[in-house]
N, C-alpha and C positions, 0 to 999 in steps of 0.2 A: 924265799929260803934257798939260797944258793949253795950253802954248805951241805955236805953229805949227811943224809938223815940216818939216824940210828934205827935199828930194827923196831924198837919200841915206838919211835916217832912215826914210822911208816904204818905200823899197826893202828896207831891212834887215828891217823888220817884215813885209813881204810875203814875204820869203824864209823867215823863221822860221815864218810861218803855213803856207807850202807844205811846208816841211820837217817840221813837226809832224804834218800830216795824212798825209804819205808814211810817216813812221815808224809811225804808228798803223796804216796799211794793212799795212805789212810785219810788224808784230807780229801782226795778225790772221791774215795768211797763214801765218806760221810756226807760230802756235798751232794753226791748223786742220790743217796738215801733221803736227803732233805729236799730233793727236787731243786737243787741249786747247782751253779757251775763252780768248778774248782777255782777259777779265776776270781770268784766273788769272795774268797777267803784269803785274808792277809796272814801270812806266816811270818811272825816275828820271832827271832831267836833271842832268848834271854841269855846274855853272855857274862853273867856274874862269875868271876874267878877264872874265866877262860882267856888264854893268852891270845894276843892279837893275831899271831900267825895262824892259829887254829880257826879263829873267827874268819879271817880273810880266805882261808881255804874253803870254808863253807860258802862264803860269798862267791868264790870262783865256780862253785857248783850251781849257782843260780839264786842263792839266798839274797833277798832284796832289802830286808829290814832287820836291824839289830837293836836291842834294848839293854841299857845298863840300869842297875838298881842303886848304885852308890855314886855320889858325886866325885869323891876322891879317886875311885877306880876309873871312872869315865875320863877324868882329866889326865890320869897317868897313862892311859892307853890312846888318848885322842889322836895324837900325831901318827899313830900306827894303823888306825883303821883304814880300810879301803873305801873311803867315802865317795870315791868316784863311781862306785858300783853298788853302794848300799846306803840306806837311809838310817840315821842314828836317832833313837828316841830315848827318853828317860821314863822308866817304869816303876821306880821304887819310891819309898817315902821321901819327901823333899822338905828340908827345913827352909824356912823363909830366908835365913841369912846366907843360904847357899845358892839362891836363885840366880844371882848375878853371875855366878861361875859357869852356868850352863845355858843361859838364854843366848841365842845366836849360834850355839853349837849343836843343838838338837832341833829336830823338826817338830817334835811333839812332846809334851809332858803329860803322861797318862794318869798321874796320881794327885790331881787337884781336889782337895776335900774341904776347903775353907775359904771364906771371903778374904781373910788375911793373906793367905798364900796367893790367891788369884790377883789381889791388888799388887803384890810385889812383882809377880810375873808381868802384869800390865805395866808397871812403872819401869821395870828394867827393859822391857820390849820397846817402849816408847823412847827410852834413852838411846836405844840402838837403832831406832828408825825401822822397826820390824813389827810384825804381828805374829804371835806365837799360838800355834794350835794346841789345844788342851783337851783332855778327857776328864770328866768328873768321876771320881772314885766313890763307889757306893759300898758301904759295909752291909752287904745283903744278909750276912749271918748274924749281925748284931753282936759281934765279938768284941769284948772290951780291949783285948790286946792287939787289935788290928785298926789301921787307919781307915778312913772312908766316912762319908756322910751317911747318916741313917736315912732310909728311904723316905720317911715322913718329912725330913728336912731338905730333901733334894730340890723341891720346887722353889723354896726360898733362896737356896744357893744359886740356882739357875737365874732367877729373876735379878739377883744382884750382879752376877758375873757377866751376864749378857749385855749389860749396860757399860761395861768397861772397854775402853779403847786398848788396843795392843794385844788383845786375846780373842780367840775364836773358839767357841765350844764345838768340838767335832764329834762328840759322842760320850759314851760311858765306859767305865772299866770296873771290874770287880774281881775279888779273890774269895770264893766261897769257902766255908769251913771244910776241914778234912772230914770226909764221910766214910762210913763203913760200906756203903753200897752205891752203885751207879744210880739207883732210883733216888736216893737221898740227894746226891749232888745235882741231879737233873731238876729236882724241885727248886733249888736255888737258881739254877740257870733259867728255868722257866719264869721265875719271878722277875729276874733281871730283864728278860726279853719283854715281858709285859710292860715294865716301866719304860723300857727303850721305845716301844711302839707307842705308848701313851704320850711321851714327850714328842716323838716324831710327828704325831697327828696334830699337835698344837701349832706347828710351823712358826716358831718364835724367831724374831730377828736376832741375828748373830748366834743362832743355834742350828747347827747342821748335824743331825743324827746320822752321821756317815759310818761310825764305828761302834760296835759293841764288842769290847775287848774282854774276853773271858775264856777260860780253858787253858790248862798248862799241861805238863808232860803226861800226867796220869789220867787226864780227863778231856783232852782237847777234842776227841771225836764226839763225845757226848755233848760238849759245848756247841759244836757245829750243828749237831742234830737239833739242839734247842734254840738255835738262832744266832749264835756268835758269828761274826764275820771277821774277827781278828783273834788269833790264838798266840800265846806266849810260851814257847817251848824251849827249855834249857837242857836238863839232864838227859832227856830222851834223844837229843841230838848230839850233845857233847860228852855224854857219860856223866857219872857221878861227880859232883863238885869236889874239888880238892881245896880245902881251906888251909891257909898258911897263917 
């Protein structure tokens, strides 16, 4: 940003800066309470509706990972991300017919919830001569309006996907239901952690339980306390989303 910034733009950057360091402090505090290290927690910024210059400013502060929810938005911003200093992932619902548009552009797809989707990621990855890291999304709240595999069907999905070339299961992702209390949301986080540990203990080929991605702007501290090692924070960093 070489042009002179407006007062409003300066204030927004100041807010992002303050928010970024507050989140980092909260991550450190939660990690310490959980007897873990701050470095054990991956802070991914959910960048839906956020302009590339604002994203890149957060990257300049030390942010290392960014995640987009929509393929069209990711593609429209792709050439403007500072990918020399940040890692780009896809964290939203992904339609099979759009897989080819992002394979090779993202380091990880966090929202794989079906054999059909995994097969297409595998196919496109092999066509590009690469292997794509994925997380399997679990619908821990059993919500009909949300994507994700039900927990009782997760083993079947893992057994199928882990045999595919061109994909590597790196862990699990989940978005729990909106809850009235911290205790309620922690119950879902605890359930996810138990599933994560159970799969980890099986030591399956092509399955590396490296990441448990759960916790967003309103509950990331609780997620860390319950075992998450990746959080996805958007509005708490960038402010309320502006929809156009």
